[in-house]
N, C-alpha and C positions, 0 to 999 in steps of 0.2 A: 445375148438376147435381152431385149428391153423388159423391164419390170413395170407393170401397170398396177396401180393401187386404186381400189374403190374404198371410199370412206363413208360410213353410215353412222349417223347419230340416232341413237335409240332413247326414247323417253316414254316409258310405259306403253310401248307399241310392239310388244313381243310378236304378235301375230303378223303385223305388217313387216317387221324386220325379218322374220323367218321366211315370209313369202318373197321378199326381195332376195334373200340369200338363195332360195330355191331357184329363182329366175336366173341369178348369176351363175349358178351351177350348170345351166344349160348353154352358156356362152361357149362358142367354139374358140378354143385357145390355140391359135396357130401363129408362130413367130413371136410370141411374147409370153411372159409369165404373169399370171393374174394372182394378186394378193388382195385380201379384203380385211379391213379394220372396222370393227364395230365399237363405237364408244357409247357405253351406257351412261347417260347423262343424269345420274343420281335418281334413277327410277325408284318408285316405291317398292316394287318387287324386282329383285335382282334378275337380270337377263342371263339365263344359262342355256347352253346349247351343246350338243354333242358335235364337236368339230369334225369328227371322222365321217359324218354323213355327207360331207362335201368333198368330192374327189377332184374337182376341177380347179380348185384354188386353195391357197393357204389362208386360214382364218385366224385373226388375232382379236382378242376381246380386251378392251380397256374399260375399267370402272372408274368413273369420276365420283368423288365424294360429295361434290357440290354441282348443282345444275348450272352449267356455264352458258346456257342458251345455245341456239343452233350454231351461231358463228363461233362462239368460244369452243364448243365441242368439236366443230370442224377444224379449228386451229390446232387443237391438241392432236387430233387424228392425223392431220396433214404433217405436223411436225414429226410424229412417230413414223409415218410413211417415208419421209425424207431421210430420217435416221436409218431406216432399213433399206435404203438404196432405190427409192422410187425414181423413175425416169421422167 
């Protein structure tokens, strides 16, 4: 079964990121496995979430000590996804 990853870069946007995750939890997952990686890009307030509230995908959180910008944050998240077997 293919593994599809969604990568999200968060920077002080807890509400937007949570809204995005809730929307992803509504995706019909048929014929593939869905995994989501959220990279917190050195937000002023640490992004914390109960991973168990999402039953439609596996959620990984990565914390960056430095703000890498959007592209840099995506690069870290994508590298992590590839290491975990993204198709």
